N, C-alpha and C positions, 0 to 999 in steps of 0.2 A: 729547863729546856723542853720544848714541845717534842713529842715523839709521834711520828706518823705511823699509823697502822695500815696504810694503803700501799699496795705493791702490785706489780704485774704478776698474775698467776700463770699466764700463758700468752705466747704470741707466735704467730706463724705466717707463712706466705705460700702462695701457690705460683709456681713458675709456669710460663707459657713457652711452648716451642714451635717454631716454624722454620723449615729449612728451604722449601721451595715456594715461591709466591705464585699468584694466579697467571703470571706471564711466562712461567717456566724458568725463572731465574733462581739459582740455588746458591746459598751461602756455603762455599767450599770449606770454610773453617768449621762448620757444624756437620759436614757430611760424614756419615759413618765410615770408618776406615775399611770395613769389609765389603763395601758396596762398589763393585766394578760396574762398568757400562753394561756388560752382558747381564748382570744381575738386575739392573734397573730396567733393561729391556724385558726380562722375565716378568718383572712387576707389572709393566705396562700390558703385556700380553694377557696376564691373568686378570687384570682389571677389565680389559676389553671382553674377555671370555665371560666374566661374571655378568657384565651388562648384557651381553648377547643372550646368555642363558636365561637371564631375568626377563628379557623381552619375549623370548620363546615361551616361557612358562606362563606369562601373562596372556599371550595369544592363545595358548592351549586352554587356559581357564575360561576365556571368553567364548571359546568354541565348545565348552562343556567337556573337555578332555582332561581337565585338572580341577582339583578342589580349590577352596578358598586359599588364596596365596598372598604372601607379604612381600611386595617388591623391595629390592635393595638399591635401585638406581639412585646415584648421588653419594652412596656410602662405600664405594669400591675401595678408596684409599685406606679407610679405617680397617676394612676387612682384610685386604690383601697385604697391607703393610704389617699388620699384627700377625697374620698367619705365617708369613715368610720369616718372621723373626723367631718363631718357635723352633725348638729343636725336635728331632725325631721322637725323643722320649717324652716330650711334654704332652699334656692332655688338654683338650679344649672342651668347654661346656657352653653350648650356644643357648640363645633363646629361640626365636622363630624367624630370624632374618639373616642368619649368617651363612647363606648359600655360597658366598664368595670364599669364606674361610674353608668350608668343606672342599671346594674345588682346588684351592691352593694347597690343601693338605693331601691331595691325591685321591679324594673320593671319586669313584666313577660317577659321571653325571647321570647315568641311567638310574642310580640309586635315588638321587634327588627327584627325578621325574616320577619314579615309582612311588615315592612317598607322597608327592602332590597329587597322584592319582588315587590316593586313599589307601595304599597298601603299606602297612607297618613294616613289611619286609625291607622297605627302603631304608629304614632306620637301623636295621640289623647289620652293622658294619664290623668287619674283622678288627681285632684289637690294634693291629699295626697302624690304623688311621688315627688312633688316639682321640676319638670323638664320641661324645655322648649323643643320643638321639635329639632331634628337634624338640624343644620344650616350649610349650605355648603359654601356660599360666604365668602371669607377670611376676618376675623376680624369684620364683620358686627354685630356679636353678642356682641361686646364690648359696643357700645352705648345702646343696649338692656339691658345689665347687669347693666350699670350705672343708667339708668332710673328706672329699677326695684329696685335697691338699694335705690335710692332717695325716691321711693314710700314706701319702708319699714320704712325709717326714718320718713317720713311724717305721716304714719299711726301708728307709734310707735309699730310695731309688735315685735321688738327685733330680727328679723331675719336678717341673712346676705345673700348676693347673691354671689355665687362662680361662676366665669366665666372662661372658658378655652380658651386659644389662643395658637397657635403654634409659633415657632420662626419666621416663615415668616410673621405671622400676626402682629408681633411687628413692622414691617416696614410699616404698613398701617396707614393712617391718623386716621382711626377709633380708633385705639389703643390709640393714644395720646389724642384725643379729649375726649374719655371716662375717661381716668385717670385724665385729667385736670378738667373735670366737677366734678368727684367724689372727687378729692382733694379739690376743692374750697368749696364744700357743705358738706364735711365730710360724704359722703355716705358710708354705710357699704358694700363696694364692696371688695371682695377678688379675685384677678386675679392670676390664675395659668398659668404660661407660660410653656407649654409642649415643651421644647426645645429638639426635637429629631434629631437635627443636619442637617436636610435636609428639605427645602421647595420645594417639588417635586424634581427637579434636581439641585436646587441652594443650595450650602453648607452654613452652618452657617457663615463661614468666609467671604462670599460675601454678607451677609445680612446687616452687620453693622460693623463699626470700633470699636464699644464699646467693652470693655473687657468682660463685662457680659451683659446679657439682663436685668437682675434685676435692673441695675443702670439707666435704662431708666425711672424708676419710679421717680427718684430724680428730674427730670426736672419738674415734676408736684407736687413736694412737698410731695410725697407719699413714705412711708418706703418700702424698697425692700430687699429681701435676696435670696440667692441661696442655693439649697439643692441637694444632690445626688438623682436624680430622680429614680434611680434603688434601692433605699433603702426605703422600705415601712414604716419603723419606723420613719425615718427622715421626710418623706413627711407627715406622720400622725401628728407628733409633730408640724411641721411648719404650717400646715393648721389649726390645732386646736388652736394654739396660735394666728394665724392671724384672725381667726373668732372671738375670744374673743376680740382682739384689734380693730376689725372693728367697734365696738360700738363707737369708737372715731374717725374713719376715715378709708379710704381705705388702703389696703395692697397688696403687690405684691410678689409672690414667683416664682422664676425661678427653674424649675425642670430639671436638666441636665440628659437626658436619650438618648435613641437611637431607631430609627425606624428600626427594624430588617428586615422588609418585604418591599414591595413596597408602594409607596405613596397611590395609589389606584390600583385596578385590571386593570386599563387602562395604567399602567406605567410599565416600565422595568428598575429597578434600576441598573442592570448590565451594562447599557449603560453609567452610570456616576459615579459609585463609585466602589472601589476595593474590591475584596474578602477578602484581608488582613484586611481592615478596619472593615468589618463585623465580621470576626473571632475574632478580638481584643475585640469587644464589647460583643461577646458571653460569654467571660470570666466574664463579669459583669452582667450576667443574673439575673434579679430581683427575679425570682421564685427560682432558684437554691440556692441563698444565704439564703433565708428563710428556705428552706428545710434543709440545712446544720445546721442552727441554731437549728431547731426543733429536728433534729437527735442527736445533741450533748447533748440535754437536755433529750433524751430518749422519746420524744413525737411523733416520726414519724419513720416509717420504710417502707420497700418495700411492705409489705402486706397491710398496711393502704393506701399506694399510689394506689395500684391496686384496692382496694375496692372503693376509692374515684373516680377514673377515670371511673369505671364501673357505679357507681351511677350517676355521672354527664353526662355520655354518654347517659344514658336512659332519663335523665331530658331534655337534649338538643334535642334528637330525638323526644320526646313527643311534645316539643315546635314547632319543625319544622312541625310535623304532623298537629298540630292545625293551624299553619299558612297556610299550603298548602290546608287545607279544608275550608279556609275562603272564603265566598261568598260576594263580595263587594256590597254595596248599592250605586248606582250612584248618589243618592240625596246628598251624602256627599260632592260632588264637589260644591254644592251650600251652604250647611249648615256650612261648615268649613272654609269659606273664610273670613267672618267678625264676629265680636262679636255679631252683630245682622244683620238680613238680610234686606238690603235696598229694596225699592219697585221695582226698576228696575230688581233686581235679582229675586225677588219673581215672577215677571211676566214671566221671563225666565223659572223658575222652573215649574210654572203652565202650560206654553206652552209645556214644555218637557213631563210632566206627561200626558197631554192631547193627545199629539202625540204618546206617548209610544215608543219613538225612541230607548230606550235602551232595550226594550223587543224584538226588532227585527221586530216589526209590524208597523213601521212608514208608514203612508199613502203617 
């Protein structure tokens, strides 16, 4: 009798989740049990705020009042849905585009405007916000997140670490190394892949031959799933469930969304993508679908929208005013480098203070 030595060594699948479609229709059977109408209203308001703050920062950059900036427009559902799913004790590790997450976690907007004006003091946030500073090098935040997650497990804090990475970042070695480490040690790491279809000018299709980005988690023995990243309800549910499951090991969520604007203000997307592609994604606008949902339930109208925009405009303008009145303390370039100041740096600080070079009276 012939004996077959062929067998399946592994098989898996990636589930996809959408709760609310482009027309504001929601599948009530999938609706998270803890999401009341008032909570969904909060989600909507944060999404509108994130887009308004984004537009303001872009305007400031064009006026020379802010440095190079990475717009988030189009990705509000991914950011607000995941941010509001976090618990107070959880920690988030951003890359360079998670301004909406900062705002939803309670970060004063003036801190963000201060950062984009070029002052690192904007990144020096109190511990209660549970946030690392903005991290620009692609995917280097992944090992940071894995290490912090391992620390939470070691210290038995019960907290999860939520780390954000772009589609381009999943092509970096840091991404795989972090997942492999977290997978082996069952660290409470939740990775949000913010798949906005473009890594600067490189399209998603040229990043990888993988059918989904979520399936990359499987190589590290980590559960992965894909969600409609323009559906704030789906992102919220997936993140909340992943945070709860992270007590037993890491989780990966791929949020399929779209970068409606440029990669950064140093970029011109018209050079590499078509207007037709952008227009097609506009129909999937994450904010519009929530507004349609709220209007169908009689919870929103044009008058409320106008009042919200006026209130948020003043809130943002006040924050900009605070940021532009900020007077930096040059000593921060010494005090914010290490967790403690080494002797060699202390000597440099002492010499600088003695010379008074930043007061303009250096001898």
